[in-house]
C-alpha distance (Angstrom), angle and dihedral (degrees) to the residues before:
residue distance angle dihedral
M1 . . .
K2 3.79 . .
K3 3.80 90.2 .
N4 3.80 91.0 51.1
R5 3.79 90.3 47.9
S6 3.79 90.1 51.0
L7 3.81 92.5 49.3
Y8 3.79 90.8 47.8
L9 3.80 91.9 52.0
K10 3.82 90.6 48.0
G11 3.78 89.8 49.5
L12 3.78 91.9 47.4
Q13 3.81 91.5 49.5
A14 3.81 90.9 48.9
Y15 3.79 89.7 50.9
Q16 3.80 91.7 50.2
D17 3.83 89.3 48.6
G18 3.80 90.3 53.1
D19 3.82 94.8 -112.2
Y20 3.78 94.3 129.3
L21 3.81 97.3 167.1
K22 3.79 90.8 55.3
A23 3.79 89.6 46.6
I24 3.80 90.0 52.6
R25 3.81 91.8 51.3
H26 3.80 93.1 53.6
L27 3.78 97.3 38.8
S28 3.81 93.3 46.2
V29 3.80 89.2 60.2
V30 3.80 91.3 49.9
S31 3.81 93.7 45.1
S32 3.80 91.7 52.3
K33 3.79 90.1 66.8
E34 3.77 118.0 97.4
K35 3.78 95.4 -113.8
A36 3.80 102.2 43.1
S37 3.79 109.4 159.5
P38 3.81 124.6 -122.4
Q39 3.81 88.7 -115.8
V40 3.81 92.1 56.7
L41 3.79 91.0 49.5
K42 3.80 92.2 47.8
T43 3.81 92.7 49.6
L44 3.81 89.6 48.9
A45 3.81 89.3 49.7
D46 3.82 90.0 49.1
A47 3.82 89.7 53.1
F48 3.81 91.8 50.2
F49 3.80 88.4 49.6
R50 3.80 91.4 53.1
I51 3.81 92.3 57.4
G52 3.80 92.7 44.9
R53 3.81 97.6 -105.9
Y54 3.77 91.1 134.2
E55 3.81 98.7 163.4
L56 3.81 90.9 54.2
A57 3.79 88.7 46.7
I58 3.81 90.4 53.4
K59 3.82 90.6 47.8
N60 3.80 91.8 54.9
Y61 3.80 94.4 42.8
N62 3.81 87.1 54.0
A63 3.79 90.4 50.5
A64 3.81 90.9 51.1
L65 3.80 91.0 48.6
E66 3.80 92.4 51.1
L67 3.79 86.9 61.4
K68 3.80 95.4 38.9
P69 3.83 113.6 20.4
N70 3.82 93.4 -179.1
F71 3.83 93.2 55.0
Y72 3.80 92.8 128.4
Q73 3.84 95.2 -178.7
A74 3.81 90.3 56.2
L75 3.81 90.8 46.2
C76 3.80 90.2 52.5
N77 3.79 94.6 46.9
R78 3.79 91.3 45.7
G79 3.79 87.1 55.1
F80 3.79 90.3 56.0
A81 3.82 91.4 48.2
L82 3.81 90.2 50.2
F83 3.80 87.6 49.9
M84 3.81 90.5 54.6
V85 3.82 91.9 56.0
G86 3.81 92.7 47.9
R87 3.81 98.4 -105.2
Y88 3.78 92.6 131.5
Q89 3.80 100.8 163.6
D90 3.81 91.9 47.8
A91 3.80 88.0 48.0
L92 3.81 91.7 53.8
K93 3.78 90.8 47.9
S94 3.81 91.5 52.4
C95 3.82 92.0 49.5
D96 3.80 90.6 48.2
E97 3.82 89.9 51.6
S98 3.80 88.7 52.1
L99 3.79 89.6 53.4
F100 3.80 90.7 48.1
Y101 3.81 89.1 63.2
N102 3.80 94.5 37.2
P103 3.82 113.2 19.9
N104 3.82 90.8 -174.5
Y105 3.81 99.1 52.7
V106 3.79 103.3 131.0
N107 3.82 96.7 -165.1
A108 3.80 91.2 58.2
F109 3.79 91.2 54.5
I110 3.82 90.7 48.4
H111 3.81 93.0 49.7
R112 3.80 89.2 45.5
G113 3.80 89.5 53.3
N114 3.82 91.3 49.3
I115 3.80 90.9 52.9
F116 3.80 93.2 49.4
H117 3.81 89.1 48.1
K118 3.80 91.0 53.6
I119 3.82 93.0 51.8
F120 3.84 92.1 46.6
Q121 3.83 95.7 -110.0
Y122 3.78 92.1 133.8
E123 3.80 98.8 165.0
D124 3.82 90.6 53.5
A125 3.80 89.9 47.2
L126 3.79 90.1 51.5
L127 3.80 91.7 51.6
S128 3.81 90.8 51.3
Y129 3.80 93.5 51.3
E130 3.79 91.7 45.7
R131 3.81 90.5 51.1
A132 3.82 89.4 52.4
L133 3.81 89.5 51.5
Q134 3.79 92.3 49.1
I135 3.79 87.9 58.5
Y136 3.80 95.5 41.2
P137 3.83 115.0 10.8
F138 3.80 92.7 -171.2
E139 3.82 97.0 63.3
T140 3.82 102.1 123.8
Q141 3.80 94.7 -172.5
A142 3.80 90.2 57.3
L143 3.81 90.4 47.0
T144 3.80 92.5 49.1
N145 3.80 95.1 45.5
K146 3.78 89.5 46.1
G147 3.81 86.8 56.6
H148 3.81 90.9 52.8
V149 3.81 91.1 53.4
L150 3.80 93.1 46.1
V151 3.82 89.3 54.5
E152 3.81 90.0 54.9
L153 3.80 88.1 49.2
N154 3.83 87.9 52.9
R155 3.82 91.4 -119.7
L156 3.76 95.2 131.9
E157 3.80 99.9 162.8
L158 3.80 91.2 55.6
A159 3.80 90.2 44.2
L160 3.80 92.3 53.2
K161 3.80 89.7 48.0
S162 3.80 90.7 53.6
Y163 3.82 92.9 47.7
T164 3.80 91.6 47.4
E165 3.80 92.0 52.3
A166 3.82 90.1 50.7
M167 3.80 89.2 50.4
R168 3.81 90.4 51.3
L169 3.80 90.9 53.4
E170 3.82 95.4 44.0
A171 3.77 108.3 25.4
E172 3.82 93.7 177.3
S173 3.81 96.7 49.1
V174 3.79 114.1 111.5
M175 3.80 98.8 -162.8
P176 3.84 99.6 71.4
R177 3.81 91.1 44.3
L178 3.78 90.3 51.1
G179 3.80 88.9 47.6
R180 3.79 91.3 51.7
L181 3.80 89.9 49.8
I182 3.81 94.4 51.5
G183 3.81 89.6 40.6
K184 3.79 89.8 67.1
L185 3.82 87.7 76.6
P186 3.81 112.3 77.3
P187 3.80 118.0 -144.5
V188 3.81 86.7 -143.0
A189 3.79 119.2 21.2
L190 3.80 112.2 -139.9
T191 3.81 95.3 -151.4
A192 3.80 138.5 5.4
D193 3.81 89.5 -103.7
H194 3.79 89.6 51.0
A195 3.82 90.2 54.1
N196 3.81 94.5 47.7
N197 3.80 95.8 42.6
A198 3.80 91.2 49.3
I199 3.81 90.6 61.9
L200 3.80 91.9 51.0
E201 3.79 93.0 45.4
F202 3.79 91.4 48.9
G203 3.80 90.6 51.7
H204 3.82 92.9 50.8
E205 3.81 92.2 44.8
L206 3.82 90.7 48.8
E207 3.81 92.3 53.3
A208 3.81 90.7 50.0
F209 3.80 91.3 46.3
A210 3.81 91.7 51.0
E211 3.83 92.1 50.6
W212 3.81 91.8 47.8
L213 3.81 92.7 46.6
E214 3.78 94.4 52.3
L215 3.81 94.5 53.9
K216 3.81 94.3 77.2
N217 3.78 131.5 30.1
S218 3.82 91.0 -145.5
R219 3.80 88.9 64.9
F220 3.80 91.0 54.9
V221 3.80 89.6 50.3
E222 3.81 90.9 57.0
F223 3.80 91.5 41.6
Y224 3.81 89.4 55.2
S225 3.80 89.5 57.4
L226 3.82 88.8 53.1
I227 3.82 98.3 49.6
G228 3.79 109.2 135.0
K229 3.79 96.2 6.6
Q230 3.78 90.9 102.2
Q231 3.78 123.0 23.0
P232 3.83 130.7 177.2
F233 3.81 85.8 -111.0
Y234 3.81 96.3 151.8
L235 3.80 91.9 55.5
A236 3.81 88.5 81.6
Y237 3.82 89.5 61.7
R238 3.79 93.0 60.8
Q239 3.79 124.1 83.1
G240 3.78 123.2 -100.4
N241 3.79 143.9 41.4
H242 3.81 106.7 -54.0
K243 3.80 96.3 176.1
S244 3.82 96.4 117.2
V245 3.81 94.6 47.8
I246 3.80 93.8 45.6
N247 3.80 88.7 46.7
L248 3.81 91.6 53.9
Y249 3.78 90.2 51.2
G250 3.80 90.5 44.6
N251 3.81 91.3 52.7
L252 3.80 89.5 56.9
L253 3.81 90.2 53.4
V254 3.80 93.4 47.4
N255 3.81 93.5 46.8
A256 3.79 90.8 50.7
A257 3.81 90.5 49.1
K258 3.82 92.7 47.8
S259 3.79 90.8 59.6
N260 3.80 88.8 58.0
S261 3.82 99.6 39.2
R262 3.76 136.1 90.6
S263 3.78 132.5 -150.5
L264 3.78 119.1 -75.8
K265 3.76 116.9 -102.5
K266 3.78 112.9 -108.1
S267 3.77 110.7 -115.4
F268 3.81 118.8 -146.2
R269 3.76 95.8 175.9
S270 3.77 120.0 158.4
P271 3.82 117.8 -112.0
G272 3.76 113.4 -78.3
R273 3.75 138.5 85.9
R274 3.77 115.1 1.9
K275 3.79 121.6 -135.1
L276 3.79 111.7 -112.4
L277 3.80 113.1 -171.8
V278 3.81 117.0 -163.2
V279 3.82 113.0 -160.9
C280 3.78 114.9 -167.5
G281 3.79 143.4 141.6
Y282 3.81 94.0 -149.2
F283 3.78 108.7 69.5
Y284 3.79 88.9 136.5
N285 3.80 139.0 69.5
H286 3.79 95.8 -50.1
S287 3.79 134.0 124.0
V288 3.83 93.1 -105.8
W289 3.81 89.2 54.0
N290 3.81 96.6 43.4
I291 3.81 96.6 43.7
N292 3.80 110.0 23.9
L293 3.75 106.2 27.2
K294 3.81 122.2 17.4
G295 3.81 96.0 74.5
F296 3.81 91.4 46.8
I297 3.80 91.2 53.7
K298 3.80 94.5 43.0
Y299 3.80 97.1 48.1
L300 3.81 100.6 31.1
D301 3.79 110.9 136.3
R302 3.80 99.8 -110.9
S303 3.78 91.6 -172.8
L304 3.80 86.2 69.3
F305 3.79 101.7 34.0
E306 3.76 140.2 44.5
L307 3.81 103.7 -145.9
L308 3.79 117.1 -133.3
M309 3.81 118.5 179.2
F310 3.80 126.1 -165.7
Y311 3.79 111.8 -169.0
V312 3.80 112.2 -156.8
G313 3.81 96.9 172.1
D314 3.79 131.9 94.9
T315 3.83 103.0 -140.4
Y316 3.79 119.5 93.2
D317 3.81 128.1 -169.1
E318 3.80 139.9 140.8
Q319 3.81 90.8 -67.8
T320 3.82 89.7 57.0
A321 3.79 90.6 50.6
W322 3.81 90.2 51.0
C323 3.81 90.6 51.2
E324 3.80 92.1 50.1
E325 3.79 90.2 51.5
T326 3.82 93.4 44.8
A327 3.81 99.3 49.1
D328 3.79 122.3 90.6
V329 3.80 86.1 -143.9
W330 3.81 123.7 17.6
V331 3.80 124.2 -168.6
D332 3.77 127.0 172.2
T333 3.77 139.4 173.7
R334 3.79 92.9 -106.5
K335 3.80 86.7 77.4
Y336 3.81 94.8 32.9
P337 3.82 104.3 32.0
V338 3.82 97.7 157.9
K339 3.77 113.3 75.9
D340 3.80 93.5 -143.1
G341 3.81 85.8 75.7
W342 3.79 97.2 47.3
V343 3.80 95.2 80.0
D344 3.81 90.3 50.3
V345 3.80 90.2 51.7
V346 3.80 91.9 53.9
Y347 3.82 92.0 45.4
E348 3.80 89.2 54.7
L349 3.82 92.2 49.1
Q350 3.83 90.3 54.6
P351 3.82 96.1 -156.2
D352 3.78 119.1 -164.4
C353 3.80 90.8 -148.9
I354 3.80 134.0 15.4
F355 3.79 119.4 -154.8
Y356 3.80 119.3 -162.3
P357 3.84 107.8 -170.2
E358 3.79 88.1 -160.7
I359 3.80 134.9 10.4
G360 3.78 117.4 -167.4
M361 3.80 105.0 41.6
N362 3.79 108.8 60.5
P363 3.85 111.8 55.8
A364 3.81 95.1 -147.7
A365 3.81 92.5 52.1
V366 3.81 89.8 52.6
F367 3.81 90.4 49.3
L368 3.81 93.7 52.6
A369 3.80 94.2 39.9
A370 3.81 89.7 58.5
H371 3.82 88.2 65.9
R372 3.79 128.4 74.2
L373 3.80 99.9 -124.5
A374 3.81 101.5 149.7
R375 3.77 135.3 25.9
L376 3.81 90.5 -115.7
Q377 3.81 119.8 41.7
I378 3.80 123.0 172.7
A379 3.79 138.2 178.4
G380 3.78 131.0 -146.8
W381 3.78 126.8 -145.4
G382 3.82 97.3 -104.6
H383 3.81 84.4 119.1
P384 3.80 100.4 36.1
V385 3.80 101.8 -140.6
T386 3.78 134.1 72.8
S387 3.79 116.8 -77.9
G388 3.79 91.0 -135.7
L389 3.81 88.6 -143.0
S390 3.80 120.0 132.2
T391 3.81 86.9 -152.9
I392 3.82 90.5 69.1
D393 3.78 111.9 80.2
Y394 3.80 104.2 -174.8
F395 3.79 138.1 22.6
I396 3.81 113.4 -146.3
S397 3.80 113.6 -145.7
G398 3.81 139.6 141.5
E399 3.78 132.0 -92.3
L400 3.83 93.0 -128.0
I401 3.80 95.1 52.8
E402 3.79 96.9 48.0
G403 3.77 127.6 77.0
P404 3.80 130.7 -143.2
S405 3.83 93.5 -91.6
S406 3.81 96.7 41.5
D407 3.82 94.9 113.8
L408 3.82 86.8 71.7
H409 3.81 91.9 60.0
Y410 3.80 98.0 65.2
T411 3.79 137.4 66.2
E412 3.81 85.6 -155.3
K413 3.80 124.6 67.9
L414 3.79 107.2 -94.3
V415 3.80 119.7 -123.6
R416 3.80 117.3 -166.0
L417 3.79 112.0 -154.3
P418 3.82 118.3 -167.3
G419 3.78 118.9 -74.3
T420 3.79 114.6 -14.3
G421 3.79 92.3 -21.5
C422 3.82 92.3 -108.1
C423 3.77 137.6 113.7
T424 3.79 106.2 -160.3
E425 3.76 136.8 169.6
P426 3.81 126.8 -151.7
L427 3.78 112.8 -93.8
Q428 3.77 112.1 -110.2
V429 3.80 92.9 -124.7
S430 3.78 127.8 103.8
S431 3.79 127.1 -157.6
D432 3.78 124.3 -97.2
G433 3.79 88.5 -110.9
D434 3.78 109.5 -146.7
S435 3.80 95.6 0.9
C436 3.79 128.5 81.2
S437 3.77 104.2 158.0
S438 3.81 96.3 -176.9
F439 3.79 96.1 55.4
N440 3.78 131.0 22.4
T441 3.80 113.6 -149.0
L442 3.80 93.0 -179.6
N443 3.79 94.3 77.8
I444 3.80 99.3 52.6
P445 3.81 127.9 78.1
R446 3.79 120.1 -93.8
P447 2.93 142.9 -93.6
I448 3.80 93.1 61.2
F449 3.80 117.4 -153.5
V450 3.80 112.6 -164.2
L451 3.82 120.8 -153.4
P452 3.84 105.9 -177.2
H453 3.81 97.2 179.0
I454 3.79 134.4 119.5
A455 3.79 113.1 -103.7
S456 3.83 93.1 -109.0
K457 3.81 91.7 68.1
F458 3.81 94.4 65.0
D459 3.80 110.2 90.7
P460 3.83 116.5 -158.0
T461 3.80 91.3 -129.3
F462 3.80 90.0 72.6
D463 3.82 99.7 43.3
I464 3.80 89.6 106.6
V465 3.81 90.8 66.9
L466 3.81 94.9 79.3
P467 3.82 99.8 47.9
E468 3.81 88.4 44.8
I469 3.80 89.9 56.4
A470 3.80 90.6 44.4
R471 3.80 91.3 50.7
I472 3.81 91.0 56.0
L473 3.81 95.9 45.1
S474 3.83 99.8 36.3
K475 3.81 89.7 -155.5
C476 3.79 126.6 43.6
S477 3.81 141.7 114.3
F478 3.79 132.1 -117.0
V479 3.81 112.6 -159.3
F480 3.82 115.8 -154.9
F481 3.79 124.4 -174.0
E482 3.78 128.2 -129.5
F483 3.79 106.0 -151.8
K484 3.77 124.1 -155.9
G485 3.79 111.3 -71.8
K486 3.81 92.3 2.5
K487 3.82 101.1 98.6
Q488 3.81 95.3 117.8
Q489 3.80 92.4 46.3
T490 3.81 90.4 49.4
D491 3.81 90.4 47.9
D492 3.81 90.7 52.7
L493 3.80 91.7 47.8
I494 3.80 95.0 49.4
D495 3.81 91.6 44.9
R496 3.81 89.4 52.3
I497 3.81 94.7 48.2
S498 3.80 91.8 42.6
R499 3.80 89.1 61.3
R500 3.79 89.5 58.6
F501 3.81 90.8 52.7
I502 3.79 88.8 52.1
D503 3.82 89.0 51.2
Y504 3.82 85.8 59.4
N505 3.82 91.2 48.4
L506 3.80 89.4 -111.7
D507 3.78 126.0 135.0
P508 3.83 105.9 -119.8
N509 3.81 91.6 -157.7
A510 3.79 89.4 63.3
F511 3.81 91.9 57.7
I512 3.82 110.9 24.6
H513 3.80 120.1 77.8
R514 3.78 129.8 176.6
C515 3.79 124.8 -140.9
P516 3.82 125.9 -169.7
Q517 3.77 119.6 -123.0
L518 3.79 106.6 -78.7
E519 3.76 135.2 -146.9
L520 3.80 110.8 -110.4
R521 3.80 94.7 -103.2
E522 3.80 91.8 53.2
F523 3.80 91.9 43.9
L524 3.80 91.1 55.2
S525 3.80 88.4 49.6
L526 3.80 90.3 52.7
L527 3.80 90.6 50.6
E528 3.80 89.7 52.5
K529 3.80 91.3 52.2
S530 3.80 96.1 43.4
D531 3.78 124.1 81.5
V532 3.82 108.9 -145.2
Y533 3.81 135.2 18.3
L534 3.82 113.6 -142.6
D535 3.79 116.0 -155.1
C536 3.83 122.9 -152.2
P537 3.82 111.4 -108.2
V538 3.83 97.4 -148.1
F539 3.81 98.4 41.5
S540 3.78 113.1 20.6
G541 3.79 122.5 -154.7
Y542 3.79 121.8 -125.5
T543 3.81 106.6 176.7
T544 3.80 96.1 45.3
A545 3.82 91.5 42.6
W546 3.81 89.3 49.9
L547 3.80 89.8 51.8
A548 3.81 92.0 43.7
V549 3.81 97.2 56.3
Q550 3.80 90.1 46.7
Q551 3.81 86.4 58.0
G552 3.81 89.0 49.6
I553 3.80 97.0 -117.0
P554 3.84 116.0 149.7
L555 3.80 110.5 -111.4
V556 3.81 125.1 -150.8
T557 3.80 118.7 -161.1
L558 3.80 138.4 164.4
E559 3.80 110.8 -137.6
G560 3.79 112.1 -138.3
E561 3.78 138.4 -175.0
F562 3.80 99.0 -94.3
M563 3.79 130.2 66.4
R564 3.81 91.7 -116.7
Q565 3.83 86.6 60.3
R566 3.80 94.8 49.8
L567 3.80 105.4 52.7
A568 3.81 98.1 100.7
S569 3.80 92.7 38.5
G570 3.81 88.8 52.7
I571 3.80 88.9 57.0
L572 3.81 91.7 48.7
R573 3.80 93.1 47.6
F574 3.79 90.7 49.1
I575 3.82 92.8 55.1
G576 3.81 92.4 41.4
I577 3.82 98.7 -112.8
T578 3.79 106.7 126.0
D579 3.80 102.9 147.1
S580 3.81 90.9 92.3
I581 3.82 95.7 52.6
A582 3.80 104.3 103.8
I583 3.79 124.3 -147.7
S584 3.83 96.1 -160.0
V585 3.79 140.9 14.3
Q586 3.79 91.5 -100.1
D587 3.78 91.0 48.8
Y588 3.82 88.6 51.9
V589 3.82 90.2 53.4
Q590 3.80 92.6 48.5
I591 3.81 94.4 49.0
A592 3.82 92.2 48.5
A593 3.80 92.1 47.4
R594 3.81 91.5 47.1
F595 3.80 91.8 53.6
G596 3.79 90.3 46.4
L597 3.80 92.6 51.9
E598 3.79 91.9 45.4
S599 3.82 90.7 53.7
L600 3.83 88.7 55.1
N601 3.80 103.3 36.2
D602 3.80 103.8 31.1
P603 3.81 107.5 26.8
T604 3.81 92.8 163.9
S605 3.80 92.6 58.6
F606 3.77 90.5 41.9
Q607 3.80 92.8 53.7
S608 3.79 89.2 48.5
R609 3.80 88.4 52.8
R610 3.80 90.2 51.9
A611 3.78 92.6 48.0
Y612 3.82 90.8 50.6
I613 3.85 92.0 50.5
K614 3.78 91.5 48.8
C615 3.78 92.2 50.2
A616 3.81 93.4 45.6
S617 3.81 91.6 49.8
K618 3.81 90.9 68.9
A619 3.79 88.5 78.3
L620 3.81 90.2 65.6
N621 3.78 95.6 74.6
F622 3.81 135.5 69.3
Q623 3.81 94.9 28.2
I624 3.78 92.3 163.8
E625 3.80 92.3 163.5
V626 3.82 86.6 71.6
V627 3.80 89.3 61.9
D628 3.80 90.9 45.9
E629 3.81 90.7 54.2
F630 3.81 89.6 46.7
C631 3.81 90.2 53.6
K632 3.81 93.2 46.0
F633 3.80 91.4 49.6
I634 3.80 94.8 52.0
F635 3.80 95.0 41.9
G636 3.79 90.3 47.5
K637 3.80 92.1 53.2
L638 3.80 92.3 47.4
D639 3.80 94.1 44.2
P640 3.83 107.1 24.0
E641 3.81 91.9 166.6
N642 3.79 93.4 53.9
I643 3.77 105.8 92.5
S644 3.79 96.2 161.2
L645 3.80 95.9 95.1
P646 3.79 110.1 135.9
S647 3.78 115.9 -117.2
T648 3.78 89.2 -136.5
R649 3.75 133.9 17.9
D650 3.73 138.4 -156.1
R651 3.78 100.4 -106.3
G652 3.76 92.2 -177.1
T653 3.76 112.7 -175.4
P654 3.81 111.1 -19.6
R655 3.77 119.0 -130.3
T656 3.74 101.6 -81.6
F657 3.72 126.2 -137.4
């Protein structure tokens, strides 16, 4: 017994010192005895949790709870471990059981709030954080996480208040300051002034944050642990060139990563295939996969490249399984769940080139991209703005989605691949035909204009477009989408646009209709039944526009200066249909109204138009030459003296899905 007690104390001390592997060694010996206590098992589970071995943590929490069912701390921590493996409902149940035995356990309310946040139940998350703060008003994690939820609910003033209170309680903590910085960017701007002022306020706050961060090394250490967890994502949805601001933020990330990095290993490999590592969180049925990545993986010249894939996402489907089978080397965060080990994994792989299809959406991709882990590192346009990272050498885009001044918009060197820079394939899904159970288009006035965009994409400057169209047509319908977890943002958007209809003495309820987020099959059915697709002028849509033209629906877009304003127009230019690319707001209104009138007054011509669009859209897919140019570019940068690359290659049969 004394020996077990001694081992337990050594294990406990190792855990408190942060040496979790040593703690596991000692505690595993103690737990193997017949009469291991619930506390020993919980501490062992906590140590497994700390190194990312969540299933083993759950196993030991369960063992502790078999001995002590009312062990509310173990119930709470088990809930967090279940959360980390994606078992969200089980995680909630475990947290609720913890609160049954101790209704005032703050950690259980915080974990409960985190789970609700993850599954987009923001109001429930908010209630959980507020309950934690009622019990203990000085809990800075609850205050900070409450701020994150309030931002998603578009309640920025309350969010900033919550962050500021957390900063007052913990003046040296980076997380609430970072939250307050990101919280300056509204998901949905309430007015044009609100949108413009937010950019200025974010810039000023970022400068102050950078100065504060650089005063103490300990702050940079904490900031390093937070890389990727919060990104200025909503900055891309505001007008203008944000290169300098994103670059300033990117420099902070790179500087933090440098302090935790080591020199690259020198590679003296013999000539042959080069190692291409693709790091992405979207190796599943997602727009980044379908548009920006799948064709590149499928048609990559494997005689030139050894394909390494590092999956940093948490969703698995048949596409993921195909990727795992296709890759020469496959790594994912199920085996390496703690990000401290990710850099080591990449160092061991020794890639010649790392390709990030997007930087700015997936937190893990941002974290790795902030490091210099290969001599050539490139980004794709999955997130259509510059990464701002000096560690990224090139930005891969398409000649039809970039303008003449686009080189000025990137910290990276811009590479224009042919067309839109994509190699796509048609999705193997057909529409529901006459049925669309989630939304009935038969009971709303025609023509039907569909706007399948998240609320953040609608800039207040262009709110006048819809009432202008309505004024010309007298009767029509505008269909907005409420995406999962975005009810409050959609409410704010529709309230804002409704005020513009009222300014025109129009009843917004007669024109504006709301549709729930649809499964792909139903969405394609809605596109078939609608008359005109309206693109967002400030942040164009690619995936939905790509789907729309394949359904033959006329698409109206306003081509802007920046790549994120040229995605739909790039599609239209590629298929040779340019008469619906507007050159001004008024031109946009006139084109949309003309299509609407044609659908009503000349249905034969309108159906011919739709048939022509659908036929022309076939040219969009299987652009394998884009992949060839991608391969030639990378190989040329890695081996500039090798000029023996073939102009064509025998692709044979691509790896089938």
